[in-house]
gemmi code that builds the backbone of each chain (N, CA, C; Angstrom):
import gemmi

chains = {
    "A": [
        ("MET", (137.830, 202.637, 47.445), (137.645, 201.879, 46.250), (137.246, 202.801, 45.056)),
        ("LYS", (138.247, 202.735, 44.301), (137.985, 203.532, 43.027), (137.196, 202.698, 42.212)),
        ("LYS", (136.262, 203.491, 41.358), (135.512, 202.983, 40.381), (136.150, 203.079, 38.990)),
        ("SER", (136.321, 202.007, 38.405), (137.066, 202.020, 37.030), (135.983, 202.383, 35.951)),
        ("SER", (136.549, 203.246, 35.018), (135.490, 203.675, 33.927), (135.686, 202.995, 32.643)),
        ("ARG", (136.625, 202.054, 32.644), (136.934, 201.286, 31.407), (135.789, 200.356, 31.164)),
        ("PRO", (135.237, 200.328, 29.973), (134.122, 199.457, 29.699), (134.384, 197.932, 30.087)),
        ("GLU", (135.453, 197.490, 29.892), (135.910, 196.047, 30.168), (135.674, 195.820, 31.967)),
        ("CYS", (136.154, 196.876, 32.573), (136.116, 196.796, 34.051), (134.583, 196.760, 34.511)),
        ("THR", (133.868, 197.615, 33.723), (132.553, 197.803, 34.167), (131.643, 196.421, 33.927)),
        ("ALA", (131.988, 195.759, 32.970), (131.483, 194.521, 32.495), (131.756, 193.575, 33.479)),
        ("MET", (133.073, 193.616, 33.940), (133.687, 192.522, 34.891), (132.951, 192.973, 36.332)),
        ("LEU", (132.646, 194.050, 36.783), (131.974, 194.422, 37.938), (130.548, 193.872, 37.922)),
        ("ALA", (129.911, 193.888, 36.770), (128.608, 193.239, 36.728), (128.461, 191.902, 37.314)),
        ("GLY", (129.504, 191.115, 37.142), (129.520, 189.685, 37.261), (130.149, 189.333, 38.450)),
        ("ILE", (130.711, 190.292, 39.354), (131.762, 190.053, 40.356), (131.022, 189.146, 41.482)),
        ("SER", (129.708, 189.668, 41.822), (129.113, 188.788, 42.981), (128.751, 187.471, 42.490)),
        ("ALA", (128.415, 187.323, 41.388), (128.100, 185.929, 40.890), (129.236, 185.103, 40.936)),
        ("TYR", (130.303, 185.787, 40.571), (131.757, 185.038, 40.553), (132.030, 184.627, 41.973)),
        ("LEU", (131.817, 185.626, 42.889), (132.347, 185.206, 44.359), (131.323, 184.100, 44.962)),
        ("ASP", (130.080, 184.251, 44.361), (129.119, 183.128, 45.114), (129.132, 181.801, 44.177)),
        ("GLY", (130.169, 181.838, 43.201), (130.328, 180.455, 42.498), (129.127, 180.219, 41.415)),
        ("ASP", (128.455, 181.311, 41.196), (127.430, 181.124, 40.206), (127.690, 181.154, 38.790)),
        ("LEU", (128.952, 181.306, 38.511), (129.281, 181.675, 37.113), (129.797, 180.291, 36.525)),
        ("ALA", (129.776, 180.296, 35.156), (130.320, 178.936, 34.453), (131.821, 179.165, 34.425)),
        ("ALA", (132.447, 178.135, 34.138), (134.117, 178.016, 34.153), (134.631, 179.043, 33.291)),
        ("THR", (134.053, 179.069, 32.156), (134.636, 180.086, 31.113), (134.284, 181.587, 31.629)),
        ("GLU", (133.247, 181.941, 32.074), (133.168, 183.264, 32.636), (134.114, 183.535, 33.948)),
        ("CYS", (134.217, 182.563, 34.780), (135.333, 182.636, 35.768), (136.687, 183.007, 35.209)),
        ("ALA", (136.946, 182.297, 34.130), (138.285, 182.377, 33.591), (138.374, 183.761, 33.074)),
        ("ALA", (137.330, 184.234, 32.424), (137.482, 185.564, 31.783), (137.755, 186.672, 32.818)),
        ("ILE", (137.017, 186.547, 34.003), (137.119, 187.566, 35.172), (138.626, 187.305, 35.758)),
        ("GLU", (139.124, 186.163, 35.886), (140.541, 186.009, 36.419), (141.468, 186.553, 35.532)),
        ("ALA", (141.372, 186.318, 34.114), (142.286, 186.650, 33.268), (142.251, 188.355, 33.246)),
        ("HIS", (141.079, 188.992, 33.284), (140.993, 190.326, 33.413), (141.748, 190.862, 34.545)),
        ("CYS", (141.550, 190.255, 35.795), (142.179, 190.723, 36.992), (143.630, 190.368, 37.014)),
        ("ALA", (143.986, 189.442, 36.389), (145.553, 189.385, 36.044), (146.356, 190.651, 35.484)),
        ("GLY", (145.448, 191.343, 34.730), (146.085, 192.408, 34.021), (145.534, 193.866, 34.563)),
        ("CYS", (144.614, 193.836, 35.510), (143.999, 195.009, 36.081), (144.038, 195.165, 37.498)),
        ("VAL", (145.026, 195.932, 38.078), (145.306, 196.018, 39.460), (143.991, 196.401, 40.224)),
        ("GLU", (143.249, 197.441, 39.751), (142.034, 198.030, 40.399), (140.918, 196.920, 40.455)),
        ("CYS", (140.700, 196.126, 39.414), (139.673, 195.001, 39.514), (140.198, 193.804, 40.549)),
        ("ALA", (141.448, 193.662, 40.455), (141.909, 192.444, 41.360), (141.695, 192.888, 42.662)),
        ("SER", (141.961, 194.316, 42.885), (141.934, 194.774, 44.383), (140.412, 194.698, 44.753)),
        ("LEU", (139.583, 195.097, 43.819), (138.038, 195.047, 44.106), (137.592, 193.632, 44.436)),
        ("VAL", (138.062, 192.607, 43.812), (137.589, 191.426, 43.848), (138.027, 190.809, 45.378)),
        ("GLU", (139.397, 191.188, 45.488), (139.989, 190.612, 46.781), (139.153, 191.388, 47.927)),
        ("GLY", (138.961, 192.601, 47.679), (138.294, 193.476, 48.657), (136.786, 192.973, 49.086)),
        ("LEU", (136.095, 192.540, 48.183), (134.881, 192.082, 48.200), (134.840, 190.642, 48.938)),
        ("ARG", (135.894, 189.944, 48.446), (135.994, 188.532, 49.024), (136.429, 188.558, 50.524)),
        ("ALA", (137.198, 189.605, 50.850), (137.355, 189.762, 52.353), (136.234, 190.151, 53.017)),
        ("THR", (135.475, 190.981, 52.457), (134.145, 191.583, 53.133), (133.122, 190.468, 53.483)),
        ("VAL", (132.966, 189.499, 52.273), (132.161, 188.434, 52.340), (132.534, 187.544, 53.603)),
        ("GLY", (133.942, 187.259, 53.569), (134.454, 186.403, 54.614), (134.205, 186.863, 56.049)),
        ("LEU", (134.384, 188.291, 56.230), (134.105, 188.777, 57.554), (132.752, 188.592, 58.035)),
        ("CYS", (131.882, 188.760, 56.956), (130.308, 188.640, 57.363), (130.141, 187.030, 57.559)),
        ("ARG", (130.532, 186.227, 56.958), (130.367, 184.892, 57.082), (131.142, 184.323, 58.407)),
        ("GLY", (132.053, 185.082, 58.849), (132.847, 184.726, 60.131), (131.680, 184.984, 61.360)),
        ("ILE", (130.750, 185.959, 61.154), (129.877, 186.220, 62.383), (129.011, 185.022, 62.554)),
        ("ALA", (128.627, 184.488, 61.309), (127.815, 183.215, 61.487), (128.388, 182.109, 62.411)),
        ("GLU", (129.700, 182.143, 62.229), (130.386, 180.962, 62.887), (130.739, 181.351, 64.521)),
        ("THR", (130.489, 182.708, 64.784), (130.898, 183.158, 66.127), (129.553, 182.848, 66.809)),
        ("PRO", (129.627, 181.979, 68.018), (128.467, 181.802, 68.949), (127.917, 183.138, 69.452)),
        ("LEU", (126.766, 183.263, 69.824), (126.254, 184.572, 70.520), (126.855, 184.394, 71.887)),
        ("PRO", (126.937, 185.600, 72.479), (127.456, 185.624, 73.905), (126.783, 184.623, 74.764)),
        ("GLU", (127.470, 184.001, 75.763), (126.876, 182.986, 76.548), (125.747, 183.437, 77.310)),
        ("SER", (125.630, 184.553, 77.779), (124.612, 185.259, 78.617), (123.352, 185.242, 77.735)),
        ("VAL", (123.221, 185.619, 76.486), (122.218, 185.503, 75.659), (121.790, 184.147, 75.319)),
        ("ARG", (122.641, 183.210, 75.137), (122.445, 181.810, 74.977), (121.661, 181.078, 76.197)),
        ("GLU", (122.098, 181.661, 77.370), (121.685, 181.088, 78.567), (120.128, 181.634, 78.759)),
        ("ARG", (119.965, 182.888, 78.475), (118.621, 183.416, 78.507), (117.559, 182.645, 77.530)),
        ("ALA", (118.038, 182.396, 76.339), (117.257, 181.639, 75.358), (116.940, 180.275, 75.831)),
        ("ARG", (117.901, 179.586, 76.465), (117.690, 178.280, 77.019), (116.815, 178.403, 78.212)),
        ("GLU", (116.891, 179.292, 79.101), (116.081, 179.412, 80.256), (114.566, 179.749, 79.824)),
        ("SER", (114.359, 180.749, 78.735), (112.901, 181.034, 78.333), (112.379, 179.713, 77.743)),
        ("VAL", (113.189, 178.843, 77.055), (112.493, 177.654, 76.372), (112.011, 176.637, 77.551)),
        ("ARG", (113.043, 176.560, 78.542), (112.672, 175.550, 79.591), (111.393, 176.001, 80.432)),
        ("ARG", (111.211, 177.454, 80.610), (110.147, 177.893, 81.325), (108.857, 177.655, 80.608)),
        ("LEU", (108.897, 178.005, 79.105), (107.850, 177.866, 78.362), (107.325, 176.398, 78.356)),
        ("LEU", (108.340, 175.452, 78.102), (108.029, 174.110, 78.182), (107.415, 173.483, 79.312)),
        ("ASP", (107.972, 173.972, 80.474), (107.390, 173.634, 81.861), (106.081, 174.063, 82.124)),
        ("ASP", (105.743, 175.262, 81.728), (104.460, 175.999, 81.655), (103.315, 175.011, 80.952)),
        ("ALA", (103.849, 174.724, 79.780), (103.001, 174.014, 78.758), (102.711, 172.662, 79.468)),
        ("ALA", (103.718, 172.055, 80.052), (103.488, 170.608, 80.603), (102.622, 170.814, 81.896)),
        ("ARG", (102.756, 171.795, 82.583), (101.908, 171.915, 83.704), (100.449, 172.216, 83.396)),
        ("SER", (100.190, 173.062, 82.293), (98.841, 173.191, 81.884), (98.226, 171.921, 81.159)),
        ("ALA", (99.102, 171.251, 80.494), (98.518, 169.884, 79.963), (98.219, 168.865, 81.006)),
        ("SER", (98.799, 169.028, 82.160), (98.556, 167.986, 83.031), (97.351, 168.379, 84.066)),
        ("ARG", (96.977, 169.612, 84.008), (95.782, 169.947, 84.831), (94.404, 169.408, 84.192)),
    ],
    "B": [
        ("MET", (112.386, 169.281, 69.975), (111.450, 170.484, 70.159), (112.172, 171.727, 70.918)),
        ("GLU", (112.833, 171.202, 71.998), (113.550, 172.195, 72.754), (114.779, 172.823, 71.917)),
        ("ARG", (115.461, 171.895, 71.238), (116.656, 172.320, 70.467), (116.051, 173.296, 69.362)),
        ("LEU", (114.946, 172.934, 68.829), (114.453, 173.793, 67.633), (114.082, 175.150, 68.219)),
        ("LEU", (113.441, 175.138, 69.369), (112.985, 176.482, 69.900), (114.284, 177.400, 70.288)),
        ("ILE", (115.254, 176.598, 70.830), (116.431, 177.511, 71.277), (117.189, 178.032, 69.968)),
        ("ARG", (117.302, 177.098, 68.923), (117.811, 177.661, 67.742), (116.979, 178.814, 66.979)),
        ("ALA", (115.777, 178.815, 67.093), (114.849, 179.760, 66.611), (115.124, 180.977, 67.444)),
        ("GLN", (115.153, 180.900, 68.693), (115.514, 182.154, 69.636), (116.706, 182.840, 69.228)),
        ("GLU", (117.780, 181.934, 69.033), (119.201, 182.399, 68.817), (119.175, 183.223, 67.307)),
        ("ALA", (118.582, 182.581, 66.377), (118.409, 183.159, 65.048), (117.760, 184.480, 65.136)),
        ("ALA", (116.617, 184.493, 65.909), (115.834, 185.766, 66.124), (116.577, 186.796, 66.694)),
        ("TYR", (117.556, 186.520, 67.665), (118.120, 187.422, 68.298), (119.433, 188.034, 67.524)),
        ("ARG", (120.040, 187.036, 66.854), (121.126, 187.526, 65.944), (120.609, 188.563, 64.921)),
        ("PHE", (119.620, 188.044, 64.348), (119.042, 188.794, 63.179), (118.694, 190.188, 63.592)),
        ("SER", (117.904, 190.353, 64.742), (117.260, 191.506, 65.414), (118.618, 192.392, 65.731)),
        ("LEU", (119.400, 192.018, 66.304), (120.623, 192.714, 66.846), (121.363, 193.318, 65.503)),
        ("LEU", (121.594, 192.560, 64.657), (122.275, 192.959, 63.525), (121.508, 194.034, 62.673)),
        ("VAL", (120.207, 193.578, 62.488), (119.252, 194.428, 61.431), (118.847, 195.934, 62.283)),
        ("CYS", (118.394, 195.582, 63.524), (117.900, 196.752, 64.318), (118.975, 197.443, 65.059)),
        ("GLY", (120.091, 196.648, 65.648), (121.043, 197.276, 66.346), (120.659, 197.532, 67.770)),
        ("HIS", (119.478, 197.247, 68.386), (119.317, 197.579, 69.810), (119.093, 196.046, 70.528)),
        ("PRO", (120.222, 195.823, 71.454), (120.069, 194.637, 72.318), (118.757, 194.487, 73.002)),
        ("GLU", (118.235, 195.529, 73.565), (117.036, 195.297, 74.264), (115.847, 195.003, 73.310)),
        ("ASP", (115.696, 195.561, 72.094), (114.771, 195.100, 71.138), (114.987, 193.509, 70.766)),
        ("ALA", (116.343, 193.196, 70.596), (116.578, 191.930, 70.067), (116.058, 190.838, 71.149)),
        ("GLU", (116.185, 191.288, 72.540), (115.708, 190.368, 73.641), (114.166, 190.189, 73.459)),
        ("ASP", (113.590, 191.240, 73.144), (112.035, 191.146, 72.878), (111.656, 190.468, 71.778)),
        ("VAL", (112.304, 190.617, 70.674), (112.119, 189.930, 69.291), (112.368, 188.428, 69.763)),
        ("MET", (113.464, 188.086, 70.357), (113.802, 186.830, 70.705), (112.534, 186.048, 71.682)),
        ("GLN", (112.028, 186.661, 72.614), (110.939, 186.221, 73.278), (109.697, 185.994, 72.453)),
        ("ASP", (109.451, 187.004, 71.575), (108.384, 186.916, 70.606), (108.398, 185.857, 69.535)),
        ("ALA", (109.740, 185.591, 69.208), (109.879, 184.410, 68.273), (109.741, 183.015, 69.110)),
        ("LEU", (109.950, 183.009, 70.333), (109.830, 181.851, 70.978), (108.301, 181.473, 70.983)),
        ("LEU", (107.607, 182.381, 71.400), (106.082, 182.190, 71.721), (105.467, 181.790, 70.192)),
        ("LYS", (105.886, 182.541, 69.210), (105.288, 182.434, 67.903), (105.749, 180.993, 67.275)),
        ("THR", (106.859, 180.563, 67.599), (107.362, 179.356, 67.115), (106.870, 178.194, 67.723)),
        ("TYR", (106.588, 178.208, 69.077), (105.953, 177.263, 69.848), (104.385, 177.040, 69.443)),
        ("GLN", (103.861, 178.145, 69.112), (102.535, 177.976, 68.660), (102.456, 177.542, 67.145)),
        ("HIS", (103.543, 177.680, 66.357), (103.539, 177.354, 64.868), (104.118, 175.869, 64.767)),
        ("VAL", (104.848, 175.399, 65.801), (105.629, 174.228, 65.695), (104.810, 173.065, 65.056)),
        ("SER", (103.613, 172.970, 65.499), (102.821, 171.512, 65.107), (102.562, 171.662, 63.487)),
        ("GLN", (102.585, 172.836, 62.847), (102.397, 173.101, 61.394), (103.466, 172.723, 60.692)),
        ("ILE", (104.761, 172.537, 61.331), (106.004, 172.496, 60.609), (106.066, 171.155, 59.902)),
        ("THR", (106.188, 171.108, 58.504), (106.293, 169.885, 57.893), (107.538, 169.950, 56.978)),
        ("ASP", (107.995, 171.143, 56.728), (109.065, 171.280, 55.735), (110.106, 172.175, 56.469)),
        ("PRO", (111.258, 171.843, 56.805), (112.230, 172.651, 57.462), (112.672, 174.091, 56.694)),
        ("ALA", (112.524, 173.828, 55.302), (112.909, 175.080, 54.478), (111.775, 176.071, 54.696)),
        ("ALA", (110.596, 175.623, 54.640), (109.463, 176.709, 54.818), (109.587, 177.073, 56.100)),
        ("PHE", (109.967, 176.521, 57.125), (109.988, 176.949, 58.488), (110.953, 178.036, 58.581)),
        ("ARG", (112.103, 177.913, 57.999), (113.039, 178.935, 57.887), (112.482, 180.318, 57.518)),
        ("THR", (111.821, 180.482, 56.256), (111.348, 181.541, 55.777), (110.264, 181.981, 56.698)),
        ("TRP", (109.499, 181.107, 57.197), (108.468, 181.504, 58.194), (108.971, 182.325, 59.467)),
        ("LEU", (110.069, 181.605, 59.956), (110.586, 182.388, 61.021), (111.402, 183.700, 60.772)),
        ("TYR", (112.014, 183.746, 59.649), (112.730, 185.075, 59.169), (111.491, 186.210, 58.997)),
        ("THR", (110.552, 185.821, 58.487), (109.529, 186.646, 57.812), (108.956, 187.257, 59.311)),
        ("THR", (108.764, 186.264, 60.357), (108.205, 186.498, 61.524), (108.936, 187.730, 62.207)),
        ("VAL", (110.309, 187.196, 62.288), (111.165, 187.986, 62.962), (111.503, 189.435, 62.285)),
        ("ARG", (111.575, 189.473, 61.045), (111.612, 190.618, 60.307), (110.460, 191.664, 60.593)),
        ("ASN", (109.191, 190.959, 60.648), (108.061, 191.831, 60.996), (108.089, 192.435, 62.350)),
        ("ALA", (108.790, 191.637, 63.429), (108.851, 192.054, 64.581), (109.791, 193.194, 64.777)),
        ("CYS", (110.875, 192.990, 63.991), (111.954, 194.022, 63.998), (111.314, 195.391, 63.366)),
        ("LEU", (110.400, 195.187, 62.345), (109.886, 196.453, 61.779), (108.898, 197.035, 62.818)),
        ("MET", (108.201, 196.249, 63.554), (107.350, 196.757, 64.509), (108.103, 197.784, 65.684)),
        ("LYS", (109.248, 197.004, 66.046), (110.116, 197.634, 66.902), (110.589, 199.000, 66.404)),
        ("ARG", (110.990, 198.996, 65.273), (111.488, 200.221, 64.684), (110.519, 201.272, 64.577)),
        ("ARG", (109.435, 200.877, 64.183), (108.263, 201.965, 64.144), (107.882, 202.444, 65.587)),
        ("LEU", (107.873, 201.678, 66.601), (107.489, 201.989, 67.735), (108.718, 202.940, 68.452)),
        ("HIS", (110.001, 202.631, 68.168), (111.097, 203.511, 68.727), (111.511, 204.633, 67.886)),
        ("ALA", (111.179, 204.438, 66.564), (111.691, 205.403, 65.647), (113.101, 205.579, 65.941)),
        ("GLY", (113.983, 204.590, 66.122), (115.312, 204.734, 66.360), (116.016, 205.000, 65.131)),
        ("GLU", (115.517, 204.718, 63.980), (116.343, 204.958, 62.797), (116.189, 206.496, 62.282)),
        ("PRO", (117.131, 207.084, 61.599), (117.052, 208.296, 61.066), (115.632, 208.488, 60.023)),
        ("SER", (115.297, 209.569, 59.992), (113.998, 209.838, 59.351), (114.280, 209.671, 57.785)),
        ("HIS", (115.598, 209.801, 57.446), (115.930, 209.616, 55.980), (117.240, 209.087, 56.066)),
        ("PHE", (117.670, 208.604, 54.735), (119.016, 208.038, 54.598), (119.682, 208.743, 53.580)),
        ("GLU", (121.040, 208.815, 53.793), (121.954, 209.385, 52.686), (122.775, 208.424, 52.014)),
        ("SER", (122.882, 208.609, 50.879), (123.653, 207.429, 50.226), (125.025, 207.404, 50.499)),
        ("ILE", (125.540, 206.273, 51.184), (126.910, 206.069, 51.482), (127.724, 205.751, 50.313)),
        ("ASP", (127.085, 205.454, 49.153), (127.866, 205.453, 47.995), (128.695, 206.682, 47.689)),
        ("ARG", (127.925, 207.756, 47.977), (128.493, 209.040, 47.664), (129.068, 209.822, 49.001)),
        ("GLY", (128.680, 209.401, 50.058), (129.013, 210.198, 51.234), (128.307, 211.242, 51.486)),
        ("ARG", (128.633, 212.341, 52.204), (127.885, 213.615, 52.458), (128.547, 214.643, 51.826)),
        ("GLU", (128.083, 215.335, 50.816), (128.641, 216.449, 50.035), (128.488, 217.838, 50.786)),
        ("SER", (129.614, 218.478, 51.112), (129.544, 219.825, 51.587), (129.339, 220.898, 50.560)),
        ("ALA", (128.983, 222.115, 50.858), (128.685, 223.112, 49.934), (129.949, 223.443, 48.938)),
        ("ASP", (131.243, 223.157, 49.382), (132.261, 223.303, 48.659), (132.588, 222.061, 47.755)),
        ("GLY", (131.722, 221.315, 47.637), (131.932, 219.977, 46.968), (132.786, 218.930, 47.580)),
        ("GLU", (133.359, 219.121, 48.748), (134.109, 218.123, 49.446), (133.159, 216.882, 49.956)),
        ("THR", (133.664, 215.641, 49.641), (132.855, 214.654, 50.281), (133.592, 213.853, 51.587)),
        ("THR", (132.526, 213.765, 52.468), (132.956, 213.177, 53.803), (132.359, 211.886, 54.136)),
        ("VAL", (132.981, 211.016, 54.624), (132.416, 209.632, 54.940), (131.341, 209.996, 56.120)),
        ("ILE", (130.282, 209.304, 55.921), (129.251, 209.290, 56.879), (129.423, 208.517, 58.124)),
        ("ASP", (129.464, 209.168, 59.265), (129.786, 208.432, 60.630), (128.402, 208.103, 61.275)),
        ("VAL", (128.285, 206.775, 61.761), (126.948, 206.458, 62.210), (126.897, 206.497, 63.800)),
        ("ALA", (125.869, 207.180, 64.414), (125.754, 207.222, 65.791), (125.508, 205.887, 66.411)),
        ("ASP", (125.909, 205.634, 67.466), (125.753, 204.239, 68.099), (125.055, 204.671, 69.465)),
        ("SER", (123.818, 204.313, 69.649), (122.988, 204.638, 70.847), (123.033, 203.511, 71.978)),
        ("ALA", (124.005, 202.392, 71.673), (123.774, 201.354, 72.643), (124.581, 201.695, 74.040)),
        ("ARG", (123.914, 201.177, 75.208), (124.507, 201.450, 76.484), (125.825, 200.785, 76.568)),
        ("PRO", (126.642, 201.234, 77.524), (128.109, 200.604, 77.662), (128.146, 199.085, 77.890)),
        ("ALA", (127.279, 198.656, 78.751), (127.075, 197.157, 79.070), (126.792, 196.565, 77.635)),
        ("ASP", (125.896, 196.990, 76.813), (125.517, 196.343, 75.614), (126.615, 196.482, 74.632)),
        ("GLU", (127.370, 197.612, 74.561), (128.500, 197.761, 73.750), (129.394, 196.587, 74.115)),
        ("ARG", (129.900, 196.370, 75.337), (130.750, 195.556, 75.752), (130.414, 194.107, 75.128)),
        ("MET", (129.160, 193.755, 75.494), (128.635, 192.511, 75.066), (128.690, 192.288, 73.587)),
        ("MET", (128.479, 193.341, 72.822), (128.398, 193.206, 71.271), (129.957, 193.286, 70.861)),
        ("ASP", (130.819, 193.936, 71.504), (132.200, 194.175, 70.947), (132.803, 192.776, 71.156)),
        ("GLY", (132.291, 191.926, 72.150), (132.808, 190.518, 72.516), (132.313, 189.641, 71.412)),
        ("TRP", (131.345, 190.220, 70.703), (130.783, 189.083, 69.753), (131.052, 189.406, 68.369)),
        ("ILE", (131.046, 190.616, 67.979), (131.181, 191.144, 66.670), (132.152, 192.273, 66.630)),
        ("ASP", (133.100, 192.338, 65.702), (134.101, 193.499, 65.680), (133.285, 194.772, 65.446)),
        ("ARG", (133.637, 195.878, 66.214), (132.844, 197.142, 66.202), (132.894, 197.785, 64.940)),
        ("ARG", (134.070, 197.659, 64.180), (134.132, 198.376, 62.882), (133.162, 197.596, 61.916)),
        ("LEU", (133.080, 196.388, 61.964), (132.028, 195.686, 61.105), (130.549, 196.122, 61.485)),
        ("ARG", (130.376, 196.012, 62.764), (129.068, 196.319, 63.251), (128.711, 197.819, 62.890)),
        ("LYS", (129.579, 198.719, 62.873), (129.344, 200.098, 62.478), (128.999, 200.172, 60.884)),
        ("ALA", (129.898, 199.348, 60.353), (129.830, 199.316, 58.824), (128.500, 198.832, 58.392)),
        ("LEU", (127.981, 197.804, 58.989), (126.718, 197.111, 58.721), (125.396, 198.121, 58.905)),
        ("HIS", (125.746, 198.854, 60.076), (124.687, 199.913, 60.333), (124.713, 201.220, 59.668)),
        ("ALA", (125.832, 201.405, 58.731), (125.540, 202.441, 57.862), (125.167, 202.119, 56.577)),
        ("LEU", (124.758, 200.789, 56.498), (124.075, 200.425, 55.247), (122.559, 200.865, 55.292)),
        ("PRO", (122.020, 201.174, 54.314), (120.449, 201.488, 54.425), (119.668, 200.120, 54.816)),
        ("PRO", (118.597, 200.295, 55.478), (118.071, 199.046, 55.916), (117.748, 197.887, 55.188)),
        ("ALA", (117.290, 198.301, 53.944), (117.007, 197.321, 52.853), (118.110, 196.419, 52.373)),
        ("TYR", (119.291, 197.001, 52.467), (120.587, 196.406, 51.947), (121.098, 195.594, 53.245)),
        ("ARG", (121.069, 196.157, 54.450), (121.499, 195.641, 55.561), (120.851, 194.210, 55.736)),
        ("LEU", (119.548, 194.387, 55.679), (118.675, 193.130, 55.665), (119.160, 191.983, 54.832)),
        ("ILE", (119.467, 192.335, 53.556), (119.922, 191.360, 52.622), (121.026, 190.793, 52.941)),
        ("ILE", (122.129, 191.675, 53.355), (123.278, 191.154, 53.749), (123.340, 190.141, 54.876)),
        ("VAL", (122.581, 190.453, 56.079), (122.415, 189.698, 57.127), (121.749, 188.232, 56.844)),
        ("MET", (120.784, 188.346, 56.035), (120.078, 187.069, 55.654), (120.840, 186.065, 54.765)),
        ("ARG", (121.588, 186.774, 53.763), (122.252, 185.956, 52.779), (123.716, 185.576, 53.381)),
        ("GLU", (124.516, 186.583, 53.770), (125.911, 186.374, 54.182), (126.022, 185.851, 55.646)),
        ("ILE", (125.210, 186.281, 56.447), (125.346, 185.940, 57.953), (124.530, 184.647, 58.203)),
        ("ASP", (123.172, 184.797, 58.010), (122.295, 183.654, 58.263), (122.341, 182.580, 57.311)),
        ("GLY", (122.888, 182.834, 56.133), (123.030, 181.710, 55.054), (121.780, 181.405, 54.542)),
        ("LEU", (120.798, 182.240, 54.475), (119.628, 181.957, 53.734), (119.864, 181.919, 52.099)),
        ("SER", (119.095, 181.121, 51.375), (119.472, 181.189, 49.907), (118.824, 182.322, 49.353)),
        ("THR", (119.114, 182.702, 48.003), (118.484, 183.777, 47.464), (117.129, 183.697, 47.308)),
        ("ARG", (116.534, 182.550, 47.014), (115.104, 182.326, 46.914), (114.536, 182.530, 48.397)),
        ("GLU", (115.112, 182.074, 49.398), (114.575, 182.231, 50.747), (114.558, 183.767, 51.110)),
        ("VAL", (115.556, 184.465, 50.637), (115.599, 186.015, 51.011), (114.327, 186.644, 50.177)),
        ("ALA", (114.151, 186.151, 48.915), (113.175, 186.784, 48.090), (111.972, 186.491, 48.772)),
        ("THR", (111.776, 185.485, 49.296), (110.408, 185.083, 49.975), (110.053, 186.000, 51.097)),
        ("VAL", (111.302, 186.036, 51.705), (110.985, 186.753, 53.136), (110.760, 188.228, 52.731)),
        ("THR", (111.482, 188.852, 51.984), (111.423, 190.276, 51.668), (110.349, 190.486, 50.640)),
        ("GLY", (109.785, 189.459, 49.761), (108.677, 189.892, 48.889), (109.348, 190.504, 47.569)),
        ("ILE", (110.594, 190.415, 47.373), (111.206, 191.025, 46.140), (111.624, 189.861, 45.333)),
        ("SER", (111.877, 190.072, 44.005), (112.358, 189.147, 42.981), (113.908, 188.590, 43.448)),
        ("GLU", (114.095, 187.407, 42.935), (115.334, 186.888, 43.186), (116.501, 187.729, 42.450)),
        ("ALA", (116.181, 188.239, 41.430), (117.090, 188.949, 40.706), (117.373, 190.406, 41.341)),
        ("ASN", (116.287, 190.914, 42.031), (116.571, 191.998, 42.816), (117.281, 191.920, 44.125)),
        ("VAL", (117.156, 190.533, 44.676), (117.991, 190.144, 45.879), (119.495, 190.226, 45.517)),
        ("LYS", (119.733, 189.578, 44.265), (121.103, 189.461, 43.930), (121.667, 190.859, 43.599)),
        ("GLN", (120.855, 191.629, 43.003), (121.258, 193.039, 42.708), (121.486, 193.829, 44.049)),
        ("ARG", (120.723, 193.713, 45.018), (120.936, 194.582, 46.418), (122.083, 193.834, 47.069)),
        ("LEU", (122.205, 192.627, 46.989), (123.294, 191.866, 47.786), (124.600, 192.507, 47.070)),
        ("HIS", (124.771, 192.669, 45.749), (125.952, 193.070, 45.061), (126.180, 194.490, 45.698)),
        ("ARG", (125.172, 195.376, 45.500), (125.352, 196.774, 46.039), (125.719, 196.787, 47.489)),
        ("ALA", (125.058, 195.984, 48.227), (125.390, 196.027, 49.721), (126.915, 195.518, 49.936)),
        ("ARG", (127.333, 194.663, 49.257), (128.751, 194.286, 49.429), (129.749, 195.371, 48.999)),
        ("VAL", (129.279, 195.978, 48.032), (130.304, 197.145, 47.547), (130.185, 198.214, 48.756)),
        ("MET", (128.926, 198.477, 49.184), (128.931, 199.616, 50.106), (129.507, 199.340, 51.416)),
        ("LEU", (129.501, 197.942, 51.878), (130.006, 197.510, 53.127), (131.567, 197.562, 52.856)),
        ("ARG", (132.039, 197.081, 51.804), (133.450, 197.213, 51.506), (133.991, 198.619, 51.747)),
        ("ARG", (133.225, 199.560, 51.178), (133.608, 201.041, 51.139), (133.738, 201.490, 52.629)),
        ("GLN", (132.738, 201.012, 53.307), (132.705, 201.392, 54.705), (133.791, 200.935, 55.540)),
        ("LEU", (134.324, 199.744, 55.051), (135.415, 199.051, 55.842), (136.735, 199.445, 55.359)),
        ("GLU", (136.942, 200.333, 54.362), (138.246, 200.681, 53.931), (138.666, 201.655, 54.881)),
        ("PRO", (140.021, 201.555, 55.189), (140.481, 202.711, 56.196), (140.510, 204.077, 55.451)),
        ("SER", (139.900, 204.935, 56.373), (139.676, 206.254, 55.852), (141.028, 207.199, 55.773)),
    ],
}
model = gemmi.Model(1)
for chain_id, residues in chains.items():
    chain = gemmi.Chain(chain_id)
    for i, (resn, *xyz) in enumerate(residues, 1):
        res = gemmi.Residue()
        res.name, res.seqid = resn, gemmi.SeqId(i, " ")
        for name, pos in zip(("N", "CA", "C"), xyz):
            atom = gemmi.Atom()
            atom.name, atom.element = name, gemmi.Element(name[0])
            atom.pos, atom.b_iso = gemmi.Position(*pos), 0.0
            res.add_atom(atom)
        chain.add_residue(res)
    model.add_chain(chain)
structure = gemmi.Structure()
structure.add_model(model)
structure.setup_entities()
């Protein structure tokens, strides 16, 4: 990923995460999109970062391995059983 | 109650595995989170506050593990710049992976190896932010509460972490 040294690209880079997070106003988004339409490097950077964010968010949607989930369930059952037994004494 | 405890354990495991990178430690952190959550559960009145409490607890448990095992390198090199040799050539920093083969298989089945290595190439402070914001879905404010840094700092680190991660994921 090359860093552009053009001032307009540097300014664009500063707002890129806010843009990807939907934190920018419509006019600021439009300015970034207009810049990217004419700048291959920045367009590629935006797409690259968008893909990276998408990959990370994909992990959240992938359940943990079943073996781990079963151990979690088993530990909870054991803890609650122990607590119930202690309470009944 | 049972569902809350299971969810807390799973969150603790995922966080610990992604941040610390050691499945055995993640198991311990998961157990620790279970006991602490059980003890804390009666005080839960606000689900949002519970989330920051849980992540603060798990983060502290991970830090303790890291101190005990000293599994992290003693210093970090900037992956922004890579490693520069005497003749000025820059090479990409490769990250050692100390997991056992069975753990490797388990983790490969869950998360793409390239992404896992790229995450572990990030300096811990940046990895922490990426995991909490992008993967666990905490808000900027929640991450700021857990880490004790300002929201502006969280945003700045998140941006840098994304750029570093993207660079790691680029084909060499």
